[in-house]
MARNU-983997 format. One record per atom (N, C-alpha, C): x, y, z; atom name; residue in one letter. Coordinates in steps of 0.02 Angstrom, whole numbers, plus 32768, in hexadecimal, padded with zeros to 4 digits. Layout:
<nodes>
<node <X; Y; Z>; "CA"; "a">
...
</nodes>
This chain:
<nodes>
<node <802A; 7FC5; 8000>; "N"; "m">
<node <8000; 8000; 8000>; "CA"; "m">
<node <802D; 803F; 8000>; "C"; "m">
<node <8029; 8064; 7FCC>; "N"; "e">
<node <8050; 80A2; 7FC6>; "CA"; "e">
<node <802B; 80DA; 7FE9>; "C"; "e">
<node <804D; 80FD; 8016>; "N"; "m">
<node <802C; 8133; 803B>; "CA"; "m">
<node <804D; 8175; 8025>; "C"; "m">
<node <8022; 81A1; 800E>; "N"; "v">
<node <8038; 81E2; 7FF6>; "CA"; "v">
<node <8018; 8219; 801F>; "C"; "v">
<node <8040; 824C; 802E>; "N"; "v">
<node <8027; 8284; 8055>; "CA"; "v">
<node <802D; 82C3; 802A>; "C"; "v">
<node <7FF6; 82E8; 8024>; "N"; "e">
<node <7FF7; 8325; 7FFC>; "CA"; "e">
<node <8028; 8357; 801A>; "C"; "e">
<node <8046; 8380; 7FEF>; "N"; "d">
<node <8079; 83B1; 8005>; "CA"; "d">
<node <805F; 83DF; 803C>; "C"; "d">
<node <8022; 83F7; 8036>; "N"; "e">
<node <8006; 8425; 8067>; "CA"; "e">
<node <7FFF; 8403; 80AC>; "C"; "e">
<node <7FEA; 83C4; 80AB>; "N"; "v">
<node <7FE3; 839D; 80E9>; "CA"; "v">
<node <8028; 8392; 8109>; "C"; "v">
<node <8058; 8381; 80E0>; "N"; "l">
<node <809B; 8375; 80F6>; "CA"; "l">
<node <80BB; 83B3; 8115>; "C"; "l">
<node <80AF; 83EC; 80F5>; "N"; "e">
<node <80C9; 842D; 810F>; "CA"; "e">
<node <80AA; 843A; 8154>; "C"; "e">
<node <806B; 842E; 815C>; "N"; "n">
<node <804A; 8439; 819C>; "CA"; "n">
<node <8066; 8409; 81D2>; "C"; "n">
<node <806E; 83C9; 81BF>; "N"; "l">
<node <808B; 8398; 81ED>; "CA"; "l">
<node <80D0; 83B0; 8205>; "C"; "l">
<node <80FA; 83C5; 81D6>; "N"; "r">
<node <813D; 83DD; 81E8>; "CA"; "r">
<node <813C; 8419; 8216>; "C"; "r">
<node <8110; 8447; 8207>; "N"; "a">
<node <810D; 8485; 822F>; "CA"; "a">
<node <80F7; 8475; 8276>; "C"; "a">
<node <80C5; 844A; 827E>; "N"; "v">
<node <80AD; 8437; 82C1>; "CA"; "v">
<node <80E2; 840E; 82E6>; "C"; "v">
<node <8103; 83E1; 82C3>; "N"; "k">
<node <8139; 83B9; 82E2>; "CA"; "k">
<node <8171; 83E8; 82FA>; "C"; "k">
<node <8186; 8414; 82CF>; "N"; "d">
<node <81BD; 8442; 82E2>; "CA"; "d">
<node <81A9; 846D; 831E>; "C"; "d">
<node <816A; 8482; 8323>; "N"; "l">
<node <8153; 84AB; 835A>; "CA"; "l">
<node <8154; 8486; 839D>; "C"; "l">
<node <8146; 8445; 839C>; "N"; "h">
<node <813D; 841F; 83DA>; "CA"; "h">
<node <8174; 83EC; 83E8>; "C"; "h">
<node <81A3; 83E3; 83BB>; "N"; "e">
<node <81D6; 83AF; 83C1>; "CA"; "e">
<node <81FF; 83B5; 8402>; "C"; "e">
<node <8216; 83EF; 8413>; "N"; "a">
<node <8240; 83F7; 844E>; "CA"; "a">
<node <821A; 83E4; 848E>; "C"; "a">
<node <81DA; 83F9; 8492>; "N"; "d">
<node <81B2; 83E7; 84CD>; "CA"; "d">
<node <81A6; 839C; 84D0>; "C"; "d">
<node <8199; 837D; 8498>; "N"; "l">
<node <818E; 8335; 8498>; "CA"; "l">
<node <81CC; 830E; 84AC>; "C"; "l">
<node <8207; 8326; 8495>; "N"; "m">
<node <8246; 8303; 84A4>; "CA"; "m">
<node <8257; 8307; 84EE>; "C"; "m">
<node <823B; 8337; 8512>; "N"; "r">
<node <8248; 833C; 855A>; "CA"; "r">
<node <821F; 830C; 8585>; "C"; "r">
<node <81EF; 82EC; 8565>; "N"; "k">
<node <81C3; 82BE; 858A>; "CA"; "k">
<node <81E6; 827B; 8598>; "C"; "k">
<node <81D4; 825C; 85D0>; "N"; "a">
<node <81F2; 821C; 85E3>; "CA"; "a">
<node <81E8; 81E8; 85AD>; "C"; "a">
<node <821B; 81C0; 85A1>; "N"; "n">
<node <821A; 8186; 8573>; "CA"; "n">
<node <8218; 8199; 8528>; "C"; "n">
<node <8216; 81DB; 8517>; "N"; "v">
<node <8215; 81EE; 84D0>; "CA"; "v">
<node <825D; 81EE; 84B6>; "C"; "v">
<node <8268; 81CB; 847D>; "N"; "v">
<node <82AA; 81C6; 845F>; "CA"; "v">
<node <82AC; 81E4; 8419>; "C"; "v">
<node <8271; 81F9; 8400>; "N"; "g">
<node <8272; 8218; 83BD>; "CA"; "g">
<node <822D; 8232; 83AA>; "C"; "g">
<node <822E; 8263; 837C>; "N"; "v">
<node <81F1; 8280; 8362>; "CA"; "v">
<node <81F9; 8287; 8317>; "C"; "v">
<node <81C9; 826E; 82F2>; "N"; "g">
<node <81CF; 8271; 82A9>; "CA"; "g">
<node <818B; 8274; 8289>; "C"; "g">
<node <818A; 826C; 8248>; "N"; "l">
<node <814B; 8269; 8221>; "CA"; "l">
<node <8143; 8224; 8205>; "C"; "l">
<node <8106; 820D; 8204>; "N"; "g">
<node <80F9; 81CA; 81E9>; "CA"; "g">
<node <80AE; 81BE; 81E5>; "C"; "g">
<node <809B; 8181; 81ED>; "N"; "f">
<node <8054; 8170; 81E9>; "CA"; "f">
<node <8040; 814E; 822A>; "C"; "f">
<node <8002; 815C; 823F>; "N"; "q">
<node <7FE7; 813D; 827A>; "CA"; "q">
<node <7FE6; 80F1; 826E>; "C"; "q">
<node <7FED; 80CD; 82A6>; "N"; "q">
<node <7FEB; 8084; 82A2>; "CA"; "q">
<node <7FB3; 806A; 82CF>; "C"; "q">
<node <7F94; 8034; 82BA>; "N"; "r">
<node <7F63; 8010; 82E2>; "CA"; "r">
<node <7F79; 7FC7; 82E0>; "C"; "r">
<node <7F84; 7FAB; 831A>; "N"; "d">
<node <7F9B; 7F66; 831E>; "CA"; "d">
<node <7FD9; 7F59; 82F4>; "C"; "d">
<node <8006; 7F8B; 82F3>; "N"; "g">
<node <8045; 7F85; 82CF>; "CA"; "g">
<node <8042; 7F8F; 8284>; "C"; "g">
<node <8008; 7FA0; 826A>; "N"; "e">
<node <7FFF; 7FAB; 8223>; "CA"; "e">
<node <7FF0; 7FF4; 8216>; "C"; "e">
<node <8010; 8014; 81E4>; "N"; "p">
<node <8002; 8058; 81D3>; "CA"; "p">
<node <7FB9; 8062; 81BB>; "C"; "p">
<node <7F9A; 8098; 81D1>; "N"; "t">
<node <7F56; 80A5; 81BC>; "CA"; "t">
<node <7F51; 80CF; 817E>; "C"; "t">
<node <7F89; 80EF; 816C>; "N"; "g">
<node <7F87; 811D; 8134>; "CA"; "g">
<node <7F7A; 8164; 8148>; "C"; "g">
<node <7F6A; 8170; 8188>; "N"; "e">
<node <7F5D; 81B3; 81A1>; "CA"; "e">
<node <7F9F; 81D2; 81B7>; "C"; "e">
<node <7FB4; 820A; 8199>; "N"; "p">
<node <7FF2; 822A; 81AD>; "CA"; "p">
<node <7FEE; 8244; 81F5>; "C"; "p">
<node <8026; 8241; 8218>; "N"; "a">
<node <8027; 8257; 825D>; "CA"; "a">
<node <806D; 826B; 8272>; "C"; "a">
<node <806F; 828C; 82AB>; "N"; "i">
<node <80AF; 8296; 82CD>; "CA"; "i">
<node <80BA; 8256; 82F5>; "C"; "i">
<node <80F3; 8237; 82EB>; "N"; "v">
<node <8103; 81F7; 830D>; "CA"; "v">
<node <8134; 8206; 8346>; "C"; "v">
<node <8120; 81F5; 8381>; "N"; "v">
<node <814A; 81FB; 83BC>; "CA"; "v">
<node <8162; 81B5; 83CF>; "C"; "v">
<node <81A5; 81AC; 83CA>; "N"; "s">
<node <81C4; 816B; 83D9>; "CA"; "s">
<node <81D6; 8169; 8422>; "C"; "s">
<node <81C1; 8133; 8444>; "N"; "v">
<node <81CD; 812C; 848B>; "CA"; "v">
<node <81F0; 80E9; 849A>; "C"; "v">
<node <8212; 80E6; 84D3>; "N"; "t">
<node <8231; 80A7; 84E7>; "CA"; "t">
<node <81FF; 8074; 84FA>; "C"; "t">
<node <81C8; 8089; 851B>; "N"; "h">
<node <8192; 805D; 852E>; "CA"; "h">
<node <8155; 8086; 853F>; "C"; "h">
<node <811B; 8066; 853D>; "N"; "k">
<node <80DC; 8088; 854F>; "CA"; "k">
<node <80C8; 8072; 8595>; "C"; "k">
<node <80A8; 80A1; 85B7>; "N"; "l">
<node <808D; 8095; 85F9>; "CA"; "l">
<node <8043; 80A6; 85F9>; "C"; "l">
<node <801D; 8086; 8625>; "N"; "p">
<node <7FD6; 809B; 862C>; "CA"; "p">
<node <7FD4; 80E5; 863F>; "C"; "p">
<node <7FA4; 8109; 8623>; "N"; "l">
<node <7F9F; 8151; 8630>; "CA"; "l">
<node <7F9D; 8160; 867D>; "C"; "l">
<node <7F7F; 8133; 86A2>; "N"; "s">
<node <7F7B; 813E; 86EA>; "CA"; "s">
<node <7FBE; 813F; 870D>; "C"; "s">
<node <7FF1; 8124; 86EC>; "N"; "l">
<node <8036; 8122; 8708>; "CA"; "l">
<node <8063; 8158; 86ED>; "C"; "l">
<node <8049; 8180; 86BF>; "N"; "v">
<node <8073; 81B3; 869E>; "CA"; "v">
<node <8068; 81F7; 86C2>; "C"; "v">
<node <809F; 8218; 86D3>; "N"; "d">
<node <809C; 825A; 86EE>; "CA"; "d">
<node <8077; 8286; 86BB>; "C"; "d">
<node <8049; 82AF; 86D1>; "N"; "p">
<node <8022; 82D9; 86A0>; "CA"; "p">
<node <8051; 8303; 8672>; "C"; "p">
<node <8089; 8319; 868C>; "N"; "d">
<node <80B8; 833F; 8662>; "CA"; "d">
<node <80D8; 8314; 862D>; "C"; "d">
<node <80D8; 82D3; 8634>; "N"; "d">
<node <80F7; 82A6; 8602>; "CA"; "d">
<node <80C4; 8285; 85D4>; "C"; "d">
<node <8085; 8293; 85DE>; "N"; "a">
<node <8053; 8277; 85B2>; "CA"; "a">
<node <8059; 8296; 856C>; "C"; "a">
<node <8052; 826A; 853A>; "N"; "i">
<node <8058; 827F; 84F5>; "CA"; "i">
<node <8011; 8287; 84D9>; "C"; "i">
<node <8001; 82C3; 84BF>; "N"; "p">
<node <7FBD; 82CE; 84A7>; "CA"; "p">
<node <7FAE; 82A5; 8469>; "C"; "p">
<node <7F6F; 8296; 845D>; "N"; "s">
<node <7F5C; 8271; 8421>; "CA"; "s">
<node <7F5B; 829B; 83E3>; "C"; "s">
<node <7F5B; 82DD; 83EC>; "N"; "e">
<node <7F62; 830B; 83B2>; "CA"; "e">
<node <7F81; 834D; 83CB>; "C"; "e">
<node <7FA1; 836D; 839C>; "N"; "l">
<node <7FBF; 83AF; 83A6>; "CA"; "l">
<node <7FA9; 83DD; 836F>; "C"; "l">
<node <7F8A; 8414; 8381>; "N"; "d">
<node <7F73; 8444; 834E>; "CA"; "d">
<node <7F4D; 8424; 8316>; "C"; "d">
<node <7F22; 83F3; 8327>; "N"; "g">
<node <7EF9; 83D1; 82F6>; "CA"; "g">
<node <7F1B; 8399; 82D1>; "C"; "g">
<node <7F5C; 838C; 82DF>; "N"; "v">
<node <7F81; 8357; 82BD>; "CA"; "v">
<node <7F83; 831A; 82EB>; "C"; "v">
<node <7F72; 82DE; 82D0>; "N"; "p">
<node <7F74; 82A3; 82FA>; "CA"; "p">
<node <7FBC; 8294; 8310>; "C"; "p">
<node <7FC1; 8279; 834D>; "N"; "v">
<node <8001; 8265; 836A>; "CA"; "v">
<node <7FFD; 821A; 8378>; "C"; "v">
<node <802D; 81F4; 8361>; "N"; "d">
<node <802D; 81AC; 836D>; "CA"; "d">
<node <806B; 819A; 8394>; "C"; "d">
<node <8063; 8176; 83CB>; "N"; "v">
<node <809A; 8161; 83F5>; "CA"; "v">
<node <80AD; 811B; 83E1>; "C"; "v">
<node <80EC; 8111; 83CD>; "N"; "q">
<node <8104; 80D0; 83B7>; "CA"; "q">
<node <8140; 80B9; 83E0>; "C"; "q">
<node <813E; 807C; 83F7>; "N"; "v">
<node <8173; 8060; 8420>; "CA"; "v">
<node <81AC; 8049; 83F4>; "C"; "v">
<node <81E9; 8063; 8402>; "N"; "v">
<node <8224; 804E; 83DC>; "CA"; "v">
<node <8259; 8031; 8409>; "C"; "v">
<node <8250; 8034; 844B>; "N"; "g">
<node <8283; 801C; 8479>; "CA"; "g">
<node <82B9; 8051; 8482>; "C"; "g">
<node <82F0; 803B; 84A1>; "N"; "k">
<node <8328; 8069; 84AB>; "CA"; "k">
<node <8352; 806B; 846C>; "C"; "k">
<node <8363; 80A8; 8457>; "N"; "l">
<node <838D; 80B1; 841C>; "CA"; "l">
<node <83D5; 80B7; 8431>; "C"; "l">
<node <8401; 8098; 8409>; "N"; "r">
<node <8448; 809E; 8418>; "CA"; "r">
<node <8470; 8096; 83D8>; "C"; "r">
<node <84A7; 80B7; 83D6>; "N"; "a">
<node <84D2; 80B2; 839A>; "CA"; "a">
<node <84F8; 8070; 839C>; "C"; "a">
<node <8508; 8055; 8362>; "N"; "l">
<node <852F; 8018; 835D>; "CA"; "l">
<node <8578; 8026; 835A>; "C"; "l">
</nodes>
C-alpha cells in the first residue's frame, strides 16, 4: 500500500512538529519525534501523524501529567510508538 501525503498537509505536519518537538523530547521515555503514519495493531493506517518514539508505554494512570503525550497537537494526530532504547553500534 503506497501512502502519499499532499504537500500542504506535509508542510502543516512539519510546522506543528517543529513547534512542539523540544517539549515532547523533554518528556519521560521519549527518544525521538518525527513524521509518519499512525499505526493500529502495528499496521500503518495511512493517516499522517507526528510520531513520538518511546522506550516503553505505561498506563496513563502511572504517567506524570507533565509527561503525558497528547493524542493531537494543533489539530494534528500524534501517535506514540514503542521503539525501545536507542543506541549507536
